[in-house]
N, C-alpha and C positions, 0 to 999 in steps of 0.2 A: 334768577340771575345765575349764570354759570361762573364758578370761580376758576381762575387761572391756576394751573398746576405748576409749581416751581420745584425744581430738583435741588438737592443740597450741593450738587457738584455741577459744573458746567457741562454742556453737551460735548465739548471737545474732549474732556476727560473720559466720558462714557465711551466715545468713539475710540479713543486710544486704548482703553481697557479691553474693549471687544477685539480690537486688532491684535493685541498682545495675547489674549486668550486663544484666538484662532491660530496664531503662530505657534503657541505652546502645544496645542493639540496636534498640529501638523508635525512638529518635531517629535512628539511622543510616538505618533504613528510611524514615522520614518525610522526611529530608533528600534521599534518592535520589528519592522520589516528587516532591518539589518541583523538583528539578533537571530531571526528565523533563517535568513540566508546563510549566516555564519554557521549555525548549528547544522544545517543541511550539507554545507560544504565539508564540514569536518566529518560527518557520518557517511559521506559519499552518496547521498540521496540524489542530488542534482547532477546532471551530466552523466557521462558514461553510457554504458549499455543498458538497454531495456531487456527485461527478462520475462519469460513466459513458460507455460507448460504445454507441450505438444502431446495430444492424444494419439497413441500408436494403434495401428490395426495389427492383424496377425502376421503381416509381412514386415513389421517394424517401420512402416511408413506413417508419417504424420498426416492425420486426416482432419484434425481440428486443433486450434490453438487457443490458449487462454492467457491473457496478459496478467502478470503479477504486479502487485503494489509493493514498493519498498517501504512505504510509510506505515502500513498496518498489516497485521497478520492476514493471510489468505486461507480461508476455510475451504476445504475440499470435501464434497459429499453429495449425497443424493437429494438433500433438501433444497428446495427452490431458493432459499435465502443464502445459500453458499456462494462464495466468490467463484469457485470452479464447480459447476453443477455437472455431475456425472450420473446419467440415467442408466444405472445398471444395478440389478438386484443384489449383486455381490458386494456393492459398496454401501457402507453405513450412511445414515442421514448426515452425521457429523463424523467423517472418517479420519481426516488428518488436517494438520495445520502447517502451512509453509510460511516462514517469515524471514525477513532480512534484518539482522542485528549484528552489531559489532563487525561489520564488513564481510559477513558471510551469510549464506542461505542455510536454513535448517528446516527439517521436517520433523513433526511430532505426531505420533499416533495418538488418537483420542479414544483409546480403548475400543477400537473398532471390532466388529464381529469376525472379520476374516484377516485382520492384521494388515500392517503396512510393511512392504519390503523395499529395500534400497539396494539396487544391483544384485537382486536375488538373495539378499541377506535380510532376515526379519529384524526390525528395529523394535526395541521394547519401550523406549521413551523418546529420546530426541537424537537426531543424527545430522551432521553437516552434509550438505549436498552441493555439488558443483555442476557446471555446464556439462551436459552429456550424460549425467547420471539418470538412471531409469527408476522411477517409483512404480511399485505395483500395489494397487489397492483392490483387493479381491481379484477379479479377473481382468481388471482395467490396468493398462500400462501407460505411464506418462513420462516424458523426457523433459528435463530442464534445458531450455534453449535461450539464446539471446537473439537480439535483432540481427546480429552478424551472421547467425546460422539460419536466418530466414523465418523466424516464428511470426513476424508481422505479415508475411505474405498471405497466410490463411486466416487472419483474424477477421 
């Protein structure tokens, strides 16, 4: 003989508790979304212009573009795991790092073999870069561009 299972609380209370639990989880999720949106709005991550690096040829014409992330550092180098892969023997595997922080773009040389230059001036550590600035990594030249200057056209 199979015994009936009885709950110490009624089914209505279990149903109400599960509904309250789901509502609480939904509120926590929405609160976390709002926190992230507010943080991004304050740091300038959402909206605004999109940025990228344009690979220049010998005539200073952009022949290829690479989109930059504002959320995380962008590694430039010869290594296939780099965000901006430059296949040139004068570029180190991990040559430089471009990042967006505190409302500005910066470039950091990663102790590369041939150095990193910003507008023909060697940088020893980290330097701020702006739209139109030219980075030189070994024999390779890159220009910081925005979607307004057309970097998305060649992506």
